[in-house]
PDB file of the backbone (N, CA, C, O) and the ligand in Angstrom, with CONECT records:
HET     ZN  A 101       1
ATOM      1  N   MET A   1      -1.252  13.335   0.575  1.00  0.00           N
ATOM      2  CA  MET A   1      -1.726  12.067   0.605  1.00  0.00           C
ATOM      3  C   MET A   1      -2.986  12.007   1.485  1.00  0.00           C
ATOM      4  O   MET A   1      -3.147  12.671   2.509  1.00  0.00           O
ATOM      5  N   THR A   2      -3.993  10.997   0.879  1.00  0.00           N
ATOM      6  CA  THR A   2      -5.241  11.149   1.762  1.00  0.00           C
ATOM      7  C   THR A   2      -5.276   9.652   2.307  1.00  0.00           C
ATOM      8  O   THR A   2      -5.013   8.723   1.543  1.00  0.00           O
ATOM      9  N   LYS A   3      -5.586   9.450   3.562  1.00  0.00           N
ATOM     10  CA  LYS A   3      -5.739   8.296   4.284  1.00  0.00           C
ATOM     11  C   LYS A   3      -7.119   7.763   3.840  1.00  0.00           C
ATOM     12  O   LYS A   3      -8.092   8.517   3.845  1.00  0.00           O
ATOM     13  N   ILE A   4      -7.211   6.511   3.468  1.00  0.00           N
ATOM     14  CA  ILE A   4      -8.318   5.804   3.171  1.00  0.00           C
ATOM     15  C   ILE A   4      -8.739   4.927   4.231  1.00  0.00           C
ATOM     16  O   ILE A   4      -7.915   4.100   4.621  1.00  0.00           O
ATOM     17  N   VAL A   5      -9.963   4.965   4.808  1.00  0.00           N
ATOM     18  CA  VAL A   5     -10.436   4.299   5.850  1.00  0.00           C
ATOM     19  C   VAL A   5     -11.661   3.313   5.647  1.00  0.00           C
ATOM     20  O   VAL A   5     -11.990   2.400   6.404  1.00  0.00           O
ATOM     21  N   THR A   6     -12.256   3.690   4.474  1.00  0.00           N
ATOM     22  CA  THR A   6     -13.417   2.841   4.199  1.00  0.00           C
ATOM     23  C   THR A   6     -13.494   2.363   2.597  1.00  0.00           C
ATOM     24  O   THR A   6     -12.957   3.073   1.747  1.00  0.00           O
ATOM     25  N   ASP A   7     -14.070   1.337   2.285  1.00  0.00           N
ATOM     26  CA  ASP A   7     -13.953   0.684   0.945  1.00  0.00           C
ATOM     27  C   ASP A   7     -14.714   1.920   0.076  1.00  0.00           C
ATOM     28  O   ASP A   7     -14.133   2.335  -0.927  1.00  0.00           O
ATOM     29  N   GLU A   8     -15.944   2.475   0.441  1.00  0.00           N
ATOM     30  CA  GLU A   8     -16.550   3.391  -0.309  1.00  0.00           C
ATOM     31  C   GLU A   8     -15.524   4.635  -0.764  1.00  0.00           C
ATOM     32  O   GLU A   8     -15.579   5.115  -1.897  1.00  0.00           O
ATOM     33  N   GLN A   9     -14.722   5.029   0.104  1.00  0.00           N
ATOM     34  CA  GLN A   9     -13.848   6.137  -0.116  1.00  0.00           C
ATOM     35  C   GLN A   9     -12.965   5.699  -1.249  1.00  0.00           C
ATOM     36  O   GLN A   9     -12.719   6.558  -2.097  1.00  0.00           O
ATOM     37  N   LEU A  10     -12.458   4.527  -1.398  1.00  0.00           N
ATOM     38  CA  LEU A  10     -11.680   4.089  -2.149  1.00  0.00           C
ATOM     39  C   LEU A  10     -12.489   3.776  -3.696  1.00  0.00           C
ATOM     40  O   LEU A  10     -12.029   4.061  -4.801  1.00  0.00           O
ATOM     41  N   ILE A  11     -13.549   3.245  -3.468  1.00  0.00           N
ATOM     42  CA  ILE A  11     -14.401   3.024  -4.660  1.00  0.00           C
ATOM     43  C   ILE A  11     -14.714   4.182  -5.507  1.00  0.00           C
ATOM     44  O   ILE A  11     -14.772   4.175  -6.737  1.00  0.00           O
ATOM     45  N   LYS A  12     -14.941   5.334  -4.598  1.00  0.00           N
ATOM     46  CA  LYS A  12     -15.180   6.776  -5.359  1.00  0.00           C
ATOM     47  C   LYS A  12     -13.988   7.160  -6.054  1.00  0.00           C
ATOM     48  O   LYS A  12     -14.132   7.922  -7.010  1.00  0.00           O
ATOM     49  N   LEU A  13     -12.953   6.812  -5.781  1.00  0.00           N
ATOM     50  CA  LEU A  13     -11.456   7.212  -6.388  1.00  0.00           C
ATOM     51  C   LEU A  13     -11.260   6.522  -7.789  1.00  0.00           C
ATOM     52  O   LEU A  13     -10.446   6.900  -8.631  1.00  0.00           O
ATOM     53  N   TYR A  14     -12.221   5.336  -7.933  1.00  0.00           N
ATOM     54  CA  TYR A  14     -11.676   4.535  -9.057  1.00  0.00           C
ATOM     55  C   TYR A  14     -11.378   5.132 -10.354  1.00  0.00           C
ATOM     56  O   TYR A  14     -10.435   4.717 -11.027  1.00  0.00           O
ATOM     57  N   THR A  15     -12.189   6.153 -10.768  1.00  0.00           N
ATOM     58  CA  THR A  15     -12.131   6.696 -12.019  1.00  0.00           C
ATOM     59  C   THR A  15     -11.005   7.839 -12.045  1.00  0.00           C
ATOM     60  O   THR A  15     -10.787   8.423 -13.106  1.00  0.00           O
ATOM     61  N   THR A  16     -10.309   8.153 -10.915  1.00  0.00           N
ATOM     62  CA  THR A  16      -9.480   9.321 -10.906  1.00  0.00           C
ATOM     63  C   THR A  16      -8.175   8.735 -11.113  1.00  0.00           C
ATOM     64  O   THR A  16      -8.032   7.578 -10.716  1.00  0.00           O
ATOM     65  N   PRO A  17      -7.068   9.392 -11.731  1.00  0.00           N
ATOM     66  CA  PRO A  17      -5.724   8.771 -12.058  1.00  0.00           C
ATOM     67  C   PRO A  17      -4.879   9.023 -10.831  1.00  0.00           C
ATOM     68  O   PRO A  17      -4.142  10.003 -10.720  1.00  0.00           O
ATOM     69  N   SER A  18      -5.047   7.973  -9.810  1.00  0.00           N
ATOM     70  CA  SER A  18      -4.453   7.974  -8.573  1.00  0.00           C
ATOM     71  C   SER A  18      -3.672   6.760  -8.275  1.00  0.00           C
ATOM     72  O   SER A  18      -3.777   5.709  -8.907  1.00  0.00           O
ATOM     73  N   TYR A  19      -2.802   6.983  -7.175  1.00  0.00           N
ATOM     74  CA  TYR A  19      -2.019   5.642  -6.781  1.00  0.00           C
ATOM     75  C   TYR A  19      -2.317   5.341  -5.185  1.00  0.00           C
ATOM     76  O   TYR A  19      -2.398   6.147  -4.258  1.00  0.00           O
ATOM     77  N   LEU A  20      -2.438   4.050  -5.182  1.00  0.00           N
ATOM     78  CA  LEU A  20      -2.840   3.476  -3.842  1.00  0.00           C
ATOM     79  C   LEU A  20      -1.500   2.873  -3.053  1.00  0.00           C
ATOM     80  O   LEU A  20      -0.801   1.999  -3.566  1.00  0.00           O
ATOM     81  N   VAL A  21      -1.271   3.357  -1.947  1.00  0.00           N
ATOM     82  CA  VAL A  21      -0.108   2.610  -1.093  1.00  0.00           C
ATOM     83  C   VAL A  21      -1.112   1.669   0.001  1.00  0.00           C
ATOM     84  O   VAL A  21      -1.927   2.153   0.786  1.00  0.00           O
ATOM     85  N   ALA A  22      -0.865   0.480  -0.148  1.00  0.00           N
ATOM     86  CA  ALA A  22      -1.647  -0.405   0.575  1.00  0.00           C
ATOM     87  C   ALA A  22      -0.646  -1.260   1.522  1.00  0.00           C
ATOM     88  O   ALA A  22       0.176  -2.067   1.088  1.00  0.00           O
ATOM     89  N   VAL A  23      -0.835  -0.977   2.758  1.00  0.00           N
ATOM     90  CA  VAL A  23       0.076  -1.586   3.809  1.00  0.00           C
ATOM     91  C   VAL A  23      -0.748  -2.886   4.348  1.00  0.00           C
ATOM     92  O   VAL A  23      -1.893  -2.790   4.788  1.00  0.00           O
ATOM     93  N   ASP A  24      -0.107  -3.978   4.270  1.00  0.00           N
ATOM     94  CA  ASP A  24      -0.505  -5.236   4.934  1.00  0.00           C
ATOM     95  C   ASP A  24       0.290  -5.479   6.108  1.00  0.00           C
ATOM     96  O   ASP A  24       1.483  -5.760   5.997  1.00  0.00           O
ATOM     97  N   TYR A  25      -0.377  -5.376   7.413  1.00  0.00           N
ATOM     98  CA  TYR A  25       0.558  -5.637   8.520  1.00  0.00           C
ATOM     99  C   TYR A  25       0.856  -7.238   8.754  1.00  0.00           C
ATOM    100  O   TYR A  25       2.024  -7.566   8.960  1.00  0.00           O
ATOM    101  N   PRO A  26      -0.040  -8.113   8.730  1.00  0.00           N
ATOM    102  CA  PRO A  26       0.292  -9.479   8.580  1.00  0.00           C
ATOM    103  C   PRO A  26       1.379 -10.040   7.797  1.00  0.00           C
ATOM    104  O   PRO A  26       2.192 -10.914   8.100  1.00  0.00           O
ATOM    105  N   LYS A  27       1.212  -9.254   6.552  1.00  0.00           N
ATOM    106  CA  LYS A  27       2.401  -9.904   5.534  1.00  0.00           C
ATOM    107  C   LYS A  27       3.531  -8.947   5.660  1.00  0.00           C
ATOM    108  O   LYS A  27       4.477  -9.191   4.911  1.00  0.00           O
ATOM    109  N   LYS A  28       3.644  -7.943   6.415  1.00  0.00           N
ATOM    110  CA  LYS A  28       4.784  -7.007   6.567  1.00  0.00           C
ATOM    111  C   LYS A  28       5.130  -6.591   5.000  1.00  0.00           C
ATOM    112  O   LYS A  28       6.227  -6.823   4.494  1.00  0.00           O
ATOM    113  N   GLU A  29       4.147  -6.009   4.378  1.00  0.00           N
ATOM    114  CA  GLU A  29       4.338  -5.632   3.014  1.00  0.00           C
ATOM    115  C   GLU A  29       3.613  -4.426   2.653  1.00  0.00           C
ATOM    116  O   GLU A  29       2.494  -4.184   3.106  1.00  0.00           O
ATOM    117  N   VAL A  30       4.320  -3.557   1.731  1.00  0.00           N
ATOM    118  CA  VAL A  30       3.860  -2.288   1.430  1.00  0.00           C
ATOM    119  C   VAL A  30       3.662  -2.299  -0.068  1.00  0.00           C
ATOM    120  O   VAL A  30       4.692  -2.475  -0.720  1.00  0.00           O
ATOM    121  N   LYS A  31       2.616  -2.157  -0.687  1.00  0.00           N
ATOM    122  CA  LYS A  31       2.406  -2.356  -2.217  1.00  0.00           C
ATOM    123  C   LYS A  31       1.883  -1.101  -2.885  1.00  0.00           C
ATOM    124  O   LYS A  31       0.939  -0.496  -2.377  1.00  0.00           O
ATOM    125  N   LEU A  32       2.392  -0.732  -3.877  1.00  0.00           N
ATOM    126  CA  LEU A  32       1.789   0.444  -4.731  1.00  0.00           C
ATOM    127  C   LEU A  32       1.044   0.001  -5.943  1.00  0.00           C
ATOM    128  O   LEU A  32       1.514  -0.826  -6.725  1.00  0.00           O
ATOM    129  N   HIS A  33      -0.240   0.616  -6.104  1.00  0.00           N
ATOM    130  CA  HIS A  33      -1.018   0.234  -7.144  1.00  0.00           C
ATOM    131  C   HIS A  33      -1.510   1.494  -7.514  1.00  0.00           C
ATOM    132  O   HIS A  33      -1.384   2.541  -6.880  1.00  0.00           O
ATOM    133  N   THR A  34      -2.219   1.278  -8.849  1.00  0.00           N
ATOM    134  CA  THR A  34      -2.938   2.362  -9.630  1.00  0.00           C
ATOM    135  C   THR A  34      -4.361   2.130  -8.946  1.00  0.00           C
ATOM    136  O   THR A  34      -4.613   0.976  -8.597  1.00  0.00           O
ATOM    137  N   VAL A  35      -5.249   3.054  -8.739  1.00  0.00           N
ATOM    138  CA  VAL A  35      -6.432   2.696  -7.993  1.00  0.00           C
ATOM    139  C   VAL A  35      -7.426   2.009  -8.875  1.00  0.00           C
ATOM    140  O   VAL A  35      -8.470   1.619  -8.353  1.00  0.00           O
ATOM    141  N   ASP A  36      -7.215   1.809 -10.199  1.00  0.00           N
ATOM    142  CA  ASP A  36      -7.950   0.943 -11.277  1.00  0.00           C
ATOM    143  C   ASP A  36      -7.555  -0.387 -11.328  1.00  0.00           C
ATOM    144  O   ASP A  36      -8.126  -1.218 -12.034  1.00  0.00           O
ATOM    145  N   CYS A  37      -6.422  -0.671 -10.476  1.00  0.00           N
ATOM    146  CA  CYS A  37      -5.969  -2.207 -10.376  1.00  0.00           C
ATOM    147  C   CYS A  37      -7.103  -3.003  -9.630  1.00  0.00           C
ATOM    148  O   CYS A  37      -7.777  -2.592  -8.685  1.00  0.00           O
ATOM    149  N   MET A  38      -7.174  -4.238 -10.254  1.00  0.00           N
ATOM    150  CA  MET A  38      -8.173  -5.166  -9.495  1.00  0.00           C
ATOM    151  C   MET A  38      -7.838  -5.478  -8.256  1.00  0.00           C
ATOM    152  O   MET A  38      -8.737  -5.743  -7.459  1.00  0.00           O
ATOM    153  N   LEU A  39      -6.502  -5.506  -7.858  1.00  0.00           N
ATOM    154  CA  LEU A  39      -6.052  -5.748  -6.390  1.00  0.00           C
ATOM    155  C   LEU A  39      -6.291  -4.445  -5.494  1.00  0.00           C
ATOM    156  O   LEU A  39      -6.155  -4.512  -4.273  1.00  0.00           O
ATOM    157  N   ALA A  40      -6.613  -3.379  -6.072  1.00  0.00           N
ATOM    158  CA  ALA A  40      -6.919  -2.099  -5.266  1.00  0.00           C
ATOM    159  C   ALA A  40      -8.357  -1.839  -5.348  1.00  0.00           C
ATOM    160  O   ALA A  40      -8.825  -0.782  -4.926  1.00  0.00           O
ATOM    161  N   ASP A  41      -9.104  -2.792  -5.892  1.00  0.00           N
ATOM    162  CA  ASP A  41     -10.615  -2.541  -6.138  1.00  0.00           C
ATOM    163  C   ASP A  41     -11.330  -3.432  -4.902  1.00  0.00           C
ATOM    164  O   ASP A  41     -11.305  -4.662  -4.866  1.00  0.00           O
ATOM    165  N   PRO A  42     -11.924  -2.634  -3.971  1.00  0.00           N
ATOM    166  CA  PRO A  42     -12.707  -3.348  -2.820  1.00  0.00           C
ATOM    167  C   PRO A  42     -13.825  -4.106  -3.229  1.00  0.00           C
ATOM    168  O   PRO A  42     -14.369  -4.895  -2.455  1.00  0.00           O
ATOM    169  N   ILE A  43     -14.285  -3.891  -4.618  1.00  0.00           N
ATOM    170  CA  ILE A  43     -15.512  -4.623  -5.074  1.00  0.00           C
ATOM    171  C   ILE A  43     -15.061  -6.073  -5.585  1.00  0.00           C
ATOM    172  O   ILE A  43     -15.833  -7.032  -5.578  1.00  0.00           O
ATOM    173  N   SER A  44     -13.817  -6.134  -6.000  1.00  0.00           N
ATOM    174  CA  SER A  44     -13.320  -7.416  -6.468  1.00  0.00           C
ATOM    175  C   SER A  44     -12.923  -8.294  -5.381  1.00  0.00           C
ATOM    176  O   SER A  44     -12.535  -7.822  -4.313  1.00  0.00           O
ATOM    177  N   SER A  45     -12.997  -9.537  -5.590  1.00  0.00           N
ATOM    178  CA  SER A  45     -12.788 -10.480  -4.580  1.00  0.00           C
ATOM    179  C   SER A  45     -11.415 -10.591  -4.057  1.00  0.00           C
ATOM    180  O   SER A  45     -11.117 -11.034  -2.948  1.00  0.00           O
ATOM    181  N   VAL A  46     -10.573 -10.127  -4.995  1.00  0.00           N
ATOM    182  CA  VAL A  46      -8.973 -10.187  -4.764  1.00  0.00           C
ATOM    183  C   VAL A  46      -8.500  -8.911  -4.361  1.00  0.00           C
ATOM    184  O   VAL A  46      -7.320  -8.713  -4.074  1.00  0.00           O
ATOM    185  N   GLY A  47      -9.477  -7.947  -4.325  1.00  0.00           N
ATOM    186  CA  GLY A  47      -9.163  -6.476  -3.917  1.00  0.00           C
ATOM    187  C   GLY A  47      -8.883  -6.253  -2.578  1.00  0.00           C
ATOM    188  O   GLY A  47      -9.095  -7.167  -1.781  1.00  0.00           O
ATOM    189  N   VAL A  48      -8.369  -5.012  -2.132  1.00  0.00           N
ATOM    190  CA  VAL A  48      -8.094  -4.636  -0.810  1.00  0.00           C
ATOM    191  C   VAL A  48      -9.428  -4.371  -0.280  1.00  0.00           C
ATOM    192  O   VAL A  48     -10.382  -4.179  -1.034  1.00  0.00           O
ATOM    193  N   LYS A  49      -9.538  -4.354   1.114  1.00  0.00           N
ATOM    194  CA  LYS A  49     -10.689  -3.952   1.914  1.00  0.00           C
ATOM    195  C   LYS A  49     -10.470  -3.052   2.922  1.00  0.00           C
ATOM    196  O   LYS A  49     -10.462  -3.473   4.079  1.00  0.00           O
ATOM    197  N   PRO A  50     -10.289  -1.867   2.691  1.00  0.00           N
ATOM    198  CA  PRO A  50      -9.850  -0.772   3.861  1.00  0.00           C
ATOM    199  C   PRO A  50     -10.872  -0.882   5.092  1.00  0.00           C
ATOM    200  O   PRO A  50     -10.426  -0.780   6.235  1.00  0.00           O
ATOM    201  N   SER A  51     -12.171  -1.079   4.876  1.00  0.00           N
ATOM    202  CA  SER A  51     -12.850  -1.021   6.104  1.00  0.00           C
ATOM    203  C   SER A  51     -12.629  -2.058   6.921  1.00  0.00           C
ATOM    204  O   SER A  51     -12.537  -1.849   8.130  1.00  0.00           O
ATOM    205  N   LYS A  52     -12.507  -3.340   6.402  1.00  0.00           N
ATOM    206  CA  LYS A  52     -12.197  -4.424   7.053  1.00  0.00           C
ATOM    207  C   LYS A  52     -10.861  -4.489   7.748  1.00  0.00           C
ATOM    208  O   LYS A  52     -10.750  -4.957   8.881  1.00  0.00           O
ATOM    209  N   ALA A  53      -9.845  -4.010   7.052  1.00  0.00           N
ATOM    210  CA  ALA A  53      -8.379  -3.887   7.568  1.00  0.00           C
ATOM    211  C   ALA A  53      -8.377  -2.851   8.737  1.00  0.00           C
ATOM    212  O   ALA A  53      -7.670  -3.042   9.726  1.00  0.00           O
ATOM    213  N   ARG A  54      -9.142  -1.799   8.618  1.00  0.00           N
ATOM    214  CA  ARG A  54      -9.225  -0.812   9.768  1.00  0.00           C
ATOM    215  C   ARG A  54      -9.763  -1.447  10.984  1.00  0.00           C
ATOM    216  O   ARG A  54      -9.242  -1.390  12.098  1.00  0.00           O
ATOM    217  N   GLU A  55     -10.916  -2.091  10.653  1.00  0.00           N
ATOM    218  CA  GLU A  55     -11.701  -2.899  11.792  1.00  0.00           C
ATOM    219  C   GLU A  55     -10.815  -3.841  12.473  1.00  0.00           C
ATOM    220  O   GLU A  55     -10.738  -3.881  13.700  1.00  0.00           O
ATOM    221  N   ASN A  56     -10.123  -4.623  11.671  1.00  0.00           N
ATOM    222  CA  ASN A  56      -9.321  -5.633  12.238  1.00  0.00           C
ATOM    223  C   ASN A  56      -7.841  -5.180  12.491  1.00  0.00           C
ATOM    224  O   ASN A  56      -7.011  -6.004  12.872  1.00  0.00           O
ATOM    225  N   LYS A  57      -7.534  -3.947  12.290  1.00  0.00           N
ATOM    226  CA  LYS A  57      -6.218  -3.476  12.461  1.00  0.00           C
ATOM    227  C   LYS A  57      -5.115  -4.327  11.755  1.00  0.00           C
ATOM    228  O   LYS A  57      -4.075  -4.691  12.302  1.00  0.00           O
ATOM    229  N   THR A  58      -5.478  -4.595  10.471  1.00  0.00           N
ATOM    230  CA  THR A  58      -4.575  -5.380   9.650  1.00  0.00           C
ATOM    231  C   THR A  58      -3.899  -4.697   8.526  1.00  0.00           C
ATOM    232  O   THR A  58      -3.091  -5.249   7.779  1.00  0.00           O
ATOM    233  N   GLY A  59      -4.301  -3.383   8.446  1.00  0.00           N
ATOM    234  CA  GLY A  59      -3.583  -2.584   7.320  1.00  0.00           C
ATOM    235  C   GLY A  59      -3.967  -1.191   7.309  1.00  0.00           C
ATOM    236  O   GLY A  59      -4.856  -0.803   8.067  1.00  0.00           O
ATOM    237  N   GLU A  60      -3.356  -0.376   6.488  1.00  0.00           N
ATOM    238  CA  GLU A  60      -3.717   0.990   6.277  1.00  0.00           C
ATOM    239  C   GLU A  60      -3.390   1.317   4.692  1.00  0.00           C
ATOM    240  O   GLU A  60      -2.560   0.731   3.997  1.00  0.00           O
ATOM    241  N   PHE A  61      -4.208   2.344   4.322  1.00  0.00           N
ATOM    242  CA  PHE A  61      -4.281   2.712   2.905  1.00  0.00           C
ATOM    243  C   PHE A  61      -4.095   4.211   2.668  1.00  0.00           C
ATOM    244  O   PHE A  61      -4.658   5.079   3.336  1.00  0.00           O
ATOM    245  N   TRP A  62      -3.304   4.420   1.718  1.00  0.00           N
ATOM    246  CA  TRP A  62      -3.092   5.992   1.451  1.00  0.00           C
ATOM    247  C   TRP A  62      -3.183   6.285  -0.188  1.00  0.00           C
ATOM    248  O   TRP A  62      -2.721   5.529  -1.043  1.00  0.00           O
ATOM    249  N   VAL A  63      -3.805   7.414  -0.420  1.00  0.00           N
ATOM    250  CA  VAL A  63      -3.983   7.584  -2.010  1.00  0.00           C
ATOM    251  C   VAL A  63      -3.366   8.849  -2.214  1.00  0.00           C
ATOM    252  O   VAL A  63      -3.339   9.726  -1.351  1.00  0.00           O
ATOM    253  N   SER A  64      -2.780   8.966  -3.554  1.00  0.00           N
ATOM    254  CA  SER A  64      -2.329  10.299  -3.945  1.00  0.00           C
ATOM    255  C   SER A  64      -2.410  10.327  -5.339  1.00  0.00           C
ATOM    256  O   SER A  64      -2.401   9.272  -5.974  1.00  0.00           O
ATOM    257  N   GLU A  65      -2.497  11.512  -5.933  1.00  0.00           N
ATOM    258  CA  GLU A  65      -2.579  11.752  -7.577  1.00  0.00           C
ATOM    259  C   GLU A  65      -1.216  11.802  -8.106  1.00  0.00           C
ATOM    260  O   GLU A  65      -0.995  11.837  -9.317  1.00  0.00           O
ATOM    261  N   SER A  66      -0.193  11.805  -7.109  1.00  0.00           N
ATOM    262  CA  SER A  66       1.133  11.878  -7.689  1.00  0.00           C
ATOM    263  C   SER A  66       1.943  10.418  -7.286  1.00  0.00           C
ATOM    264  O   SER A  66       2.029   9.891  -6.177  1.00  0.00           O
ATOM    265  N   ARG A  67       2.434  10.020  -8.435  1.00  0.00           N
ATOM    266  CA  ARG A  67       3.128   8.678  -8.214  1.00  0.00           C
ATOM    267  C   ARG A  67       4.480   8.757  -7.292  1.00  0.00           C
ATOM    268  O   ARG A  67       4.883   7.836  -6.581  1.00  0.00           O
ATOM    269  N   ASP A  68       5.069   9.972  -7.437  1.00  0.00           N
ATOM    270  CA  ASP A  68       6.263  10.237  -6.708  1.00  0.00           C
ATOM    271  C   ASP A  68       5.945  10.350  -5.333  1.00  0.00           C
ATOM    272  O   ASP A  68       6.734   9.932  -4.486  1.00  0.00           O
ATOM    273  N   GLU A  69       4.697  10.956  -4.983  1.00  0.00           N
ATOM    274  CA  GLU A  69       4.626  11.049  -3.317  1.00  0.00           C
ATOM    275  C   GLU A  69       4.007   9.713  -2.989  1.00  0.00           C
ATOM    276  O   GLU A  69       4.321   9.251  -1.893  1.00  0.00           O
ATOM    277  N   ALA A  70       3.230   9.049  -3.698  1.00  0.00           N
ATOM    278  CA  ALA A  70       2.761   7.815  -3.456  1.00  0.00           C
ATOM    279  C   ALA A  70       3.981   6.824  -2.908  1.00  0.00           C
ATOM    280  O   ALA A  70       3.985   6.170  -1.865  1.00  0.00           O
ATOM    281  N   ASN A  71       4.979   6.908  -3.893  1.00  0.00           N
ATOM    282  CA  ASN A  71       6.122   6.209  -3.928  1.00  0.00           C
ATOM    283  C   ASN A  71       6.937   6.460  -2.598  1.00  0.00           C
ATOM    284  O   ASN A  71       7.339   5.552  -1.870  1.00  0.00           O
ATOM    285  N   SER A  72       7.103   7.634  -2.405  1.00  0.00           N
ATOM    286  CA  SER A  72       7.845   8.231  -1.290  1.00  0.00           C
ATOM    287  C   SER A  72       7.194   7.793   0.066  1.00  0.00           C
ATOM    288  O   SER A  72       7.933   7.484   1.001  1.00  0.00           O
ATOM    289  N   LYS A  73       5.779   7.757   0.204  1.00  0.00           N
ATOM    290  CA  LYS A  73       4.974   7.505   1.315  1.00  0.00           C
ATOM    291  C   LYS A  73       5.272   5.959   1.504  1.00  0.00           C
ATOM    292  O   LYS A  73       5.500   5.553   2.644  1.00  0.00           O
ATOM    293  N   ALA A  74       5.279   5.157   0.523  1.00  0.00           N
ATOM    294  CA  ALA A  74       5.259   3.652   0.604  1.00  0.00           C
ATOM    295  C   ALA A  74       6.821   3.395   1.063  1.00  0.00           C
ATOM    296  O   ALA A  74       7.058   2.508   1.883  1.00  0.00           O
ATOM    297  N   GLU A  75       7.711   4.071   0.594  1.00  0.00           N
ATOM    298  CA  GLU A  75       9.064   3.755   0.871  1.00  0.00           C
ATOM    299  C   GLU A  75       9.406   4.145   2.424  1.00  0.00           C
ATOM    300  O   GLU A  75      10.208   3.520   3.117  1.00  0.00           O
ATOM    301  N   GLU A  76       8.646   5.306   2.855  1.00  0.00           N
ATOM    302  CA  GLU A  76       8.851   5.828   4.277  1.00  0.00           C
ATOM    303  C   GLU A  76       8.206   4.661   5.239  1.00  0.00           C
ATOM    304  O   GLU A  76       8.791   4.258   6.244  1.00  0.00           O
ATOM    305  N   ILE A  77       7.066   4.221   4.851  1.00  0.00           N
ATOM    306  CA  ILE A  77       6.439   3.316   5.813  1.00  0.00           C
ATOM    307  C   ILE A  77       7.179   1.981   5.831  1.00  0.00           C
ATOM    308  O   ILE A  77       7.320   1.402   6.908  1.00  0.00           O
ATOM    309  N   ALA A  78       7.669   1.450   4.677  1.00  0.00           N
ATOM    310  CA  ALA A  78       8.440   0.181   4.503  1.00  0.00           C
ATOM    311  C   ALA A  78       9.611   0.439   5.293  1.00  0.00           C
ATOM    312  O   ALA A  78       9.891  -0.516   6.016  1.00  0.00           O
ATOM    313  N   LYS A  79      10.357   1.387   5.384  1.00  0.00           N
ATOM    314  CA  LYS A  79      11.461   1.697   6.064  1.00  0.00           C
ATOM    315  C   LYS A  79      11.318   1.827   7.674  1.00  0.00           C
ATOM    316  O   LYS A  79      12.087   1.262   8.452  1.00  0.00           O
ATOM    317  N   ASN A  80      10.385   2.529   8.013  1.00  0.00           N
ATOM    318  CA  ASN A  80       9.952   2.621   9.323  1.00  0.00           C
ATOM    319  C   ASN A  80       9.409   1.446  10.057  1.00  0.00           C
ATOM    320  O   ASN A  80       9.625   1.283  11.257  1.00  0.00           O
ATOM    321  N   LYS A  81       8.712   0.640   9.342  1.00  0.00           N
ATOM    322  CA  LYS A  81       8.119  -0.730  10.001  1.00  0.00           C
ATOM    323  C   LYS A  81       9.053  -1.824   9.639  1.00  0.00           C
ATOM    324  O   LYS A  81       8.939  -2.912  10.205  1.00  0.00           O
ATOM    325  N   GLY A  82       9.929  -1.633   8.777  1.00  0.00           N
ATOM    326  CA  GLY A  82      10.735  -2.932   8.259  1.00  0.00           C
ATOM    327  C   GLY A  82      10.096  -3.823   7.449  1.00  0.00           C
ATOM    328  O   GLY A  82      10.316  -5.034   7.465  1.00  0.00           O
ATOM    329  N   TYR A  83       9.202  -3.191   6.642  1.00  0.00           N
ATOM    330  CA  TYR A  83       8.314  -3.936   5.675  1.00  0.00           C
ATOM    331  C   TYR A  83       9.093  -4.064   4.302  1.00  0.00           C
ATOM    332  O   TYR A  83      10.005  -3.306   3.969  1.00  0.00           O
ATOM    333  N   THR A  84       8.634  -5.077   3.581  1.00  0.00           N
ATOM    334  CA  THR A  84       8.983  -5.198   2.153  1.00  0.00           C
ATOM    335  C   THR A  84       8.113  -4.122   1.242  1.00  0.00           C
ATOM    336  O   THR A  84       6.906  -3.965   1.424  1.00  0.00           O
ATOM    337  N   TYR A  85       8.735  -3.528   0.420  1.00  0.00           N
ATOM    338  CA  TYR A  85       8.029  -2.602  -0.491  1.00  0.00           C
ATOM    339  C   TYR A  85       8.188  -3.117  -1.940  1.00  0.00           C
ATOM    340  O   TYR A  85       9.270  -3.269  -2.506  1.00  0.00           O
ATOM    341  N   THR A  86       6.946  -3.371  -2.475  1.00  0.00           N
ATOM    342  CA  THR A  86       6.890  -3.723  -3.936  1.00  0.00           C
ATOM    343  C   THR A  86       5.919  -2.996  -4.757  1.00  0.00           C
ATOM    344  O   THR A  86       4.847  -2.577  -4.321  1.00  0.00           O
ATOM    345  N   ILE A  87       6.347  -2.856  -6.005  1.00  0.00           N
ATOM    346  CA  ILE A  87       5.279  -2.106  -6.867  1.00  0.00           C
ATOM    347  C   ILE A  87       4.569  -3.314  -7.563  1.00  0.00           C
ATOM    348  O   ILE A  87       5.255  -4.219  -8.039  1.00  0.00           O
ATOM    349  N   CYS A  88       3.306  -3.339  -7.624  1.00  0.00           N
ATOM    350  CA  CYS A  88       2.409  -4.349  -8.136  1.00  0.00           C
ATOM    351  C   CYS A  88       2.880  -4.577  -9.431  1.00  0.00           C
ATOM    352  O   CYS A  88       3.192  -3.610 -10.126  1.00  0.00           O
ATOM    353  N   PRO A  89       2.990  -5.877  -9.913  1.00  0.00           N
ATOM    354  CA  PRO A  89       3.440  -6.216 -11.210  1.00  0.00           C
ATOM    355  C   PRO A  89       2.293  -6.185 -12.156  1.00  0.00           C
ATOM    356  O   PRO A  89       2.550  -6.174 -13.359  1.00  0.00           O
ATOM    357  N   ILE A  90       0.969  -6.170 -11.723  1.00  0.00           N
ATOM    358  CA  ILE A  90      -0.380  -6.191 -12.629  1.00  0.00           C
ATOM    359  C   ILE A  90      -0.526  -4.825 -13.102  1.00  0.00           C
ATOM    360  O   ILE A  90      -0.740  -4.652 -14.302  1.00  0.00           O
ATOM    361  N   CYS A  91      -0.430  -3.751 -12.249  1.00  0.00           N
ATOM    362  CA  CYS A  91      -0.696  -2.480 -12.787  1.00  0.00           C
ATOM    363  C   CYS A  91       0.366  -1.530 -13.018  1.00  0.00           C
ATOM    364  O   CYS A  91       0.116  -0.417 -13.481  1.00  0.00           O
ATOM    365  N   ASP A  92       1.764  -1.972 -12.667  1.00  0.00           N
ATOM    366  CA  ASP A  92       2.834  -1.152 -12.975  1.00  0.00           C
ATOM    367  C   ASP A  92       3.097  -1.018 -14.352  1.00  0.00           C
ATOM    368  O   ASP A  92       3.584  -1.954 -14.987  1.00  0.00           O
ATOM    369  N   ARG A  93       2.767   0.261 -14.964  1.00  0.00           N
ATOM    370  CA  ARG A  93       2.705   0.613 -16.317  1.00  0.00           C
ATOM    371  C   ARG A  93       2.966   2.055 -16.502  1.00  0.00           C
ATOM    372  O   ARG A  93       2.952   2.545 -17.631  1.00  0.00           O
TER     373      ARG A  93
HETATM  374 ZN    ZN A 101      -1.863  -3.409  -8.722  1.00  0.00          ZN2+
END
């Protein structure tokens, strides 16, 4: 797993077949996306913003090329923090 701390880092991964684990502290939610999902795209107005989340301590982000590994990480974080874990309905395919 690679920890994502800036928007640029995530933008660079856009064309790689990878999975994003997005942790939202205020919403107490962990979501699994493919990196090409619009909700995982920092450039999109509806996308995640790792730089801002890090600055405001409102979330954390992890990327893996393995869906299993990303899924395990998401489940682990959700379990440890007592958050809800969901697979994004938009990019789940
Ligand atoms: Zn998604």
